[in-house]
C-alpha positions as CSV (number, residue, x, y, z in Angstrom):
1,M,-14.5,8.4,-4.2
2,V,-13.3,4.8,-4.3
3,R,-11.9,3.3,-1.1
4,I,-9.3,0.6,-1.2
5,P,-10.3,-2.5,0.9
6,L,-7.5,-3.3,3.3
7,K,-6.3,-6.9,3.9
8,V,-5.1,-7.7,7.4
9,V,-1.7,-9.3,7.5
10,K,-0.8,-11.4,10.5
11,G,2.5,-12.8,11.7
12,G,5.5,-12.7,9.4
13,R,3.4,-12.2,6.3
14,E,5.5,-9.2,5.2
15,A,8.5,-11.6,4.7
16,E,6.3,-13.8,2.6
17,L,5.3,-10.8,0.4
18,L,8.9,-9.7,0.0
19,A,9.9,-13.3,-0.9
20,A,7.1,-13.4,-3.6
21,G,8.6,-10.3,-5.3
22,W,6.5,-7.6,-3.7
23,I,8.2,-4.3,-2.8
24,K,6.8,-2.1,0.0
25,Q,6.4,1.4,-1.4
26,T,4.6,3.4,1.3
27,T,2.2,3.6,4.2
28,I,-0.6,6.0,3.7
29,G,-4.3,6.7,4.3
30,E,-7.3,7.8,2.2
31,P,-7.8,9.6,0.0
32,R,-4.2,9.4,-1.2
33,L,-4.2,5.6,-0.8
34,S,-6.7,5.1,-3.6
35,E,-4.8,7.6,-5.8
36,I,-1.5,5.8,-5.4
37,V,-3.0,2.4,-6.1
38,E,-4.7,3.7,-9.2
39,N,-1.4,5.3,-10.4
40,Y,0.6,2.2,-9.9
41,R,-2.0,0.1,-11.7
42,S,-2.1,2.5,-14.6
43,L,1.7,2.1,-14.9
44,G,1.3,-1.7,-15.2
45,Y,2.1,-2.8,-11.7
46,E,0.3,-5.3,-9.6
47,V,-0.7,-3.7,-6.3
48,H,-1.3,-5.3,-3.0
49,V,-2.6,-3.3,0.0
50,V,-2.7,-4.5,3.6
51,E,-3.7,-2.8,6.8
52,H,-0.8,-1.1,8.5
53,V,0.2,-2.6,11.8
54,E,1.8,-0.1,14.2
55,Q,5.4,-0.8,15.2
56,T,5.8,-2.2,18.7
57,D,9.6,-2.2,18.8
58,G,9.9,1.4,20.1
59,G,9.3,3.1,16.7
60,C,7.4,6.3,16.5
61,N,3.7,5.9,16.0
62,T,2.6,9.5,16.8
63,C,1.1,10.2,13.4
64,F,-0.7,6.9,13.2
65,D,-2.1,7.4,16.8
66,A,-3.3,10.8,15.9
67,G,-4.9,9.5,12.7
68,K,-6.6,6.6,14.5
69,E,-8.2,9.1,16.9
70,M,-9.8,10.8,13.9
71,G,-10.9,7.4,12.4
72,Q,-8.2,7.2,9.8
73,V,-7.0,3.8,8.7
74,Y,-3.6,3.3,7.0
75,G,-2.6,0.8,4.4
76,D,0.9,-0.5,3.4
77,V,1.2,-0.4,-0.4
78,Y,3.2,-3.2,-2.0
79,V,3.9,-3.4,-5.8
80,R,5.5,-5.7,-8.3
81,K,5.8,-5.7,-12.0
82,G,2.7,-6.9,-13.7
83,Q,2.5,-10.3,-15.2
84,G,2.2,-9.5,-19.0
85,V,0.5,-6.2,-18.3
86,K,1.9,-3.3,-20.4
87,P,1.9,0.2,-18.9
88,A,-0.7,2.6,-20.2
89,E,0.3,4.9,-23.1
90,D,1.3,8.3,-21.9
91,D,1.6,11.3,-24.3
92,L,4.2,13.0,-22.0
93,F,6.8,10.3,-22.4
């Protein structure tokens, strides 16, 4: 199984990503993280994954806390349309 390396984002980096055209799609852990990244790339998207930072503004972190106790690491998945990359051919569509 391939594991996606997570980049650590500090400060207001999310605003920078959004301004650069990235769209936050989900926050998820392995093994689904690798599957989602592979699927977006096969559709022709650029994918950027950063380590998820828990909310400190009173949001619920119960799931993330439970996962952390089991050694799970979560990533925020950002996508944007690929630069000149065509989606893979798909017989179903």
